[in-house]
C-alpha positions as CSV (number, residue, x, y, z in Angstrom):
1,M,-38.4,17.8,35.4
2,L,-35.4,20.2,35.3
3,Q,-37.6,22.9,33.8
4,Y,-40.1,22.4,36.6
5,A,-37.4,22.5,39.3
6,V,-35.8,25.7,37.9
7,W,-39.3,27.3,37.5
8,T,-40.1,26.4,41.1
9,M,-36.8,27.8,42.5
10,L,-37.1,31.0,40.5
11,T,-40.7,31.5,41.6
12,A,-39.7,30.9,45.2
13,E,-37.2,33.7,44.9
14,G,-39.9,36.1,43.6
15,Y,-39.2,36.0,39.9
16,G,-41.9,35.7,37.2
17,V,-41.2,32.9,34.8
18,N,-42.4,32.1,31.2
19,L,-41.4,29.0,29.3
20,Q,-41.6,29.6,25.5
21,H,-41.3,26.6,23.0
22,Y,-39.9,27.1,19.5
23,D,-40.1,25.4,16.2
24,P,-36.8,24.7,14.3
25,M,-37.0,27.8,12.2
26,P,-34.9,30.2,14.3
27,D,-32.1,27.5,15.0
28,A,-29.7,28.7,12.2
29,A,-30.0,32.4,13.1
30,A,-29.6,31.7,16.8
31,A,-26.6,29.4,16.2
32,K,-24.9,32.1,14.0
33,E,-25.6,34.9,16.5
34,W,-24.4,33.2,19.6
35,N,-21.9,30.7,18.2
36,I,-24.0,27.7,19.2
37,P,-22.7,24.3,17.9
38,A,-24.5,23.1,14.7
39,D,-25.7,19.8,16.3
40,W,-27.6,21.6,19.0
41,S,-31.3,22.5,18.5
42,L,-33.5,25.1,20.2
43,K,-36.4,23.5,22.0
44,A,-37.5,26.1,24.6
45,Q,-36.4,29.3,26.3
46,M,-37.1,30.1,30.0
47,V,-37.5,33.8,30.4
48,F,-37.5,35.2,33.9
49,G,-37.3,38.5,35.7
50,K,-38.8,40.6,38.5
51,P,-42.6,41.1,37.9
52,A,-43.6,44.7,37.1
53,G,-47.2,44.1,38.0
54,P,-49.5,41.6,39.8
55,R,-48.0,38.1,39.7
56,I,-51.2,36.4,38.7
57,M,-53.3,38.1,36.1
58,P,-57.0,37.2,35.9
59,K,-57.8,35.4,32.7
60,E,-61.2,35.3,31.1
61,Y,-62.3,32.3,29.0
62,E,-65.1,31.7,26.6
63,P,-67.4,28.9,27.8
64,A,-65.8,25.5,27.0
65,E,-68.7,24.5,24.8
66,D,-67.8,27.5,22.5
67,R,-64.1,26.6,22.4
68,M,-64.1,22.9,21.8
69,M,-66.1,20.0,20.2
70,M,-66.5,16.5,21.6
71,F,-67.3,13.5,19.5
72,G,-68.5,10.1,20.7
73,A,-69.0,11.2,24.3
């Protein structure tokens, strides 16, 4: 809920926001670089800034039947 609230507030102020999730692999390097306590773990990073282009970019998808399979339906 906190991520959603922060995302909503940043968007209302005109920022573009991207939430990136991570696996544990970069934890040790990030902890060393920024002196993060060893018992903390990196789960996600919320990147934000002023958009340089259109806020909503059109996205094209392949037809759903080409991208997924359903069994037992």
